[in-house]
N, C-alpha and C positions, 0 to 999 in steps of 0.2 A: 504494501500499498504505498503510496508515494506522500511524501511528508507534506504537509499542508502550507500554501506559501503566506510570508507574513508581509504587509507593505509599508510604507515608510509611517502611518498613523498607527499601526499593531506596533512595531519597534518601540515609537516613542511613549506608546502605554504600558510596555514591559518595562523599557528606562524608568517609569515615573513609578509605576508599582515597585520597581526594585530596590527605590530609594525610600519610600513608604507606600505599605499596600491597604494602608488605612484612607490612602483619599478617597472622600468623595466622587460621583459623577461629576459635581460641578467644579470638584478642582483639578479632575482628569480635564475637563472642558476647556478652561483656564490655558492649562498647559499644551494641550492637544490642537487645539484649535476646530472642534468639532464639537456638536451639542454633546450636554451630558447624558441625554437618551444614549447615543453615537455609542460615546463612547462604553457605556455599562453593555450597551449591544455586544459591543469588541469584547469586552473585558470578559462576559461571558464566554463566547467563544472561546478566547485564549484560553480559558479555564478547562473549556470542555475538550478541548484540542492536545491539553497535555506541554501548552508552550509555559503556561504556570504550572510547576508539579505541586506548590505546597504553598503555604504562609507559613511563616512563624512570628513568634516571639521574642525581639531582642533584650533578654533581661538586662539594666543598668546591673553592673559587677556589685555595687553596694547593697542591690536585693538578691545576690545569688549565694547560693549555698556553698561554703569554702572550698575551692578545688583546686588540684594542682591542675593546671595547663600544660601540656607537653606538645612538641613538635616530632612524631619520631619519622625519620626517614628511612626506611626498607631496601635491602637490596633484594632482588629478587633471581631465582632460578627462569631465565626467560627461555630454557630448553621447552619447557611443557606449559605453553598460552592456557590451556584449561584450567590449570594449579591459581595462574593468576586471578583467573575471573572467579573461581571458586574464594580463594582468601578474599576476594572484595567483596565479595558476596555476604561471606561470613563476618564481615570487621562491617560491614554497613548494618547488621542485624543488631550490634551489641552498644549499649547506652552509652556507653564510655566512646562510643567513637563521633567527633562533632563532624569532620571533613576526610574524604579520600581521595587524593590527586596523584595522576599519574603523573611523572616529572621527567624531564630531560637529563643527563647530567651521569655522574656514577650511581646514583642511588636511582629507583624504579619507582615506588609508591611514594607517597608526602601523606603521612595520618595527623590530622588533630586529635587531641585525645584531651579528654575532662575525668579525671581522677580524684577520689576523696582523699588521696596520698600518695607520697612518694613510695608508700608499701601497698599502696592499692596497685599502683602503677607496674611495681615487679611482679607483682604477683600475674595482673596482665600479660607482659612480655613473656613470662615465664611460659604461660599458657599460650597465646597466638604467636609468638614472633621468637621461638626455637625449635620450629619444625619445619618440613619443606613445605612450600616455595620458597620459604624465608631462609637467605642465605647470611644475612647479620641486617647489623639494624643499629640506626646513631640515631640520640636520644638530647633534645637541646628541650629544656625546663624552661617555659614561659616566665617571667621574673615579673612585668609589667606591660601589660597591654593599654596602646592608646587607642582610642578613639576618631573613627575616621566620619567623614561626609556621611558615607552610607551605612553605617555600623554606630550609632552615636553611644556613648557609653555612660 
């Protein structure tokens, strides 16, 4: 099945929603240049075709439970692509996993984790990063997160 096409208005709606998914039809109309009703119809279509996979709340750090955020860079056995898909599918289902990226460079996969503590991360790593297809990993602990325009803190 062919992927639905998006026009410039659709792309502008997606950009606006990526920054703030609580925008009203009237707010979108002011940004996009279409009527509020047209913006809402397009938004409904974008959700229906899967252009918007999900909408989430970004919780201010002051209101979050204390966690340890980590960036983990995985080196993967590239000889078995099916195992990579299995690994990423498994990781996507875990509560600790915030994001997964396939990356260029010496590492193959970057994972953003939120763990209750370093001890919890150690348990997580032993369970998930010490078996094939993971050949090795590097961990970076987030010391401070700076809010951006798209993810206010």
